[in-house]
C-alpha positions in Angstrom: 12.5 -16.9 -13.1 10.1 -17.8 -10.3 12.8 -19.6 -8.3 15.2 -16.7 -8.8 12.5 -14.3 -7.6 11.8 -16.3 -4.5 15.5 -16.5 -3.6 16.0 -12.8 -4.3 13.0 -12.0 -1.9 14.6 -14.1 0.8 18.0 -12.4 0.3 16.5 -8.9 0.2 14.5 -9.6 3.4 17.9 -10.0 5.2 19.1 -6.6 4.2 20.1 -4.0 6.8 17.0 -1.8 6.1 14.7 -4.5 7.5 17.0 -5.2 10.5 17.0 -1.5 11.2 13.2 -1.4 11.2 13.1 -4.3 13.7 15.7 -2.6 15.9 13.8 0.7 15.7 10.6 -1.0 16.8 12.5 -2.4 19.8 13.9 1.0 20.7 10.5 2.6 20.3 8.9 0.0 22.6 11.7 0.2 25.2 11.8 3.9 25.2 8.0 4.2 25.2 8.3 6.8 22.4 5.2 8.7 21.5 3.8 9.1 18.0 5.6 11.7 15.9 9.0 10.8 17.5 11.8 10.1 15.2 14.6 7.6 15.6 17.7 6.6 13.6 19.1 3.1 13.4 22.0 2.2 11.2 21.7 5.4 9.1 18.0 4.8 8.5 15.6 7.5 9.8 12.2 6.3 11.0 9.1 7.9 12.6 7.0 6.5 15.3 3.5 6.9 14.1 0.0 6.0 15.3 -1.1 2.9 13.4 -3.9 3.3 10.8 -6.5 2.0 13.2 -5.5 4.3 16.0 -5.0 1.4 18.3 -1.2 1.6 18.9 2.1 2.8 17.5 4.3 1.6 14.7 7.7 2.4 13.4 7.6 3.7 9.8 10.4 4.0 7.3 9.9 5.5 3.9 12.5 4.6 1.2 12.7 5.5 -2.5 11.3 3.0 -4.9 14.4 3.4 -7.0 16.7 2.5 -4.2 14.6 -0.6 -3.4 14.5 -1.6 -7.1 18.3 -1.3 -7.2 18.5 -3.6 -4.2 16.1 -6.1 -5.8 18.1 -6.2 -9.0 21.3 -6.5 -7.1 20.0 -9.6 -5.5 18.9 -11.0 -8.9 22.3 -10.4 -10.3 24.0 -12.0 -7.4 22.0 -15.1 -8.0 22.0 -15.1 -11.8 24.5 -13.1 -13.9 22.2 -13.6 -16.9 19.9 -11.0 -15.2 22.1 -8.3 -16.6 21.0 -9.1 -20.1 17.3 -8.7 -19.3 15.4 -6.3 -21.5 13.6 -3.4 -19.8 10.3 -5.2 -20.2 11.7 -8.4 -18.6 13.2 -6.3 -15.7 9.8 -4.6 -15.1 7.9 -7.9 -15.2 10.4 -9.4 -12.8 10.2 -6.4 -10.4 6.4 -6.6 -10.4 6.6 -10.2 -9.3 9.3 -9.3 -6.8 7.1 -6.7 -5.1 4.1 -9.1 -5.0 6.2 -11.6 -3.2 8.2 -9.3 -0.9 5.3 -7.8 0.9 3.7 -11.1 2.1 7.2 -12.5 2.9 8.0 -9.5 5.1 4.6 -9.7 6.8 4.9 -13.4 7.5 8.5 -13.7 8.6 9.4 -10.2 9.9 6.0 -8.7 10.8 6.8 -5.7 8.5 4.0 -4.3 6.4 4.9 -2.9 3.0 2.9 -0.6 0.8 3.7 1.6 -2.2 3.7 5.4 -1.6 3.7 8.2 -0.9 4.7 9.2 -4.4 7.7 7.3 -5.8 8.5 5.7 -2.4 7.8 2.5 -0.5 6.7 2.6 3.1 7.6 -0.1 5.5 5.9 -0.3 8.9 6.3 -2.5 12.0 3.9 -2.6 14.9 5.4 -1.4 18.2 2.4 -1.6 20.5 -1.3 -2.0 20.6 
C-alpha cells in the first residue's frame, strides 16, 4: 500500500488544480495584484492574500476535502483496481497516509503549502512575493 500511496501522490500532484495554483501565482506576480484580489485560472477561483507572516503575498485556493478525497481515490483506483474492494476503514487509513505524504511532496516539488481547513476544506497556498 505504501508504494501505491507514493505513486498516487505523484499522480495527484500533476492534477490541474496544482497547475492552476502555479499559474495563478505567476499571474498575481506579473500583475502585481494586491492582497484581497481574486483571480480565476482553469475554472479555479483563488484569492491573493497576505502571507501569514505579513511579509508578502500568496495565492490561496480552498477546495472541499470531499473533492480532494475523490481525486486521491481516483488515483488509487487507476493504479490498482483492487482499491475498489477496500473497506471503509482501509480507505480512511489509506487517505490519512495520502494526506501525510501529499503535503510535503507539494511543498518540496511545487512550493505549494497544504493545510486542512477551514471547516471541511483543504487550503493550498503558493508564495507570490516577499
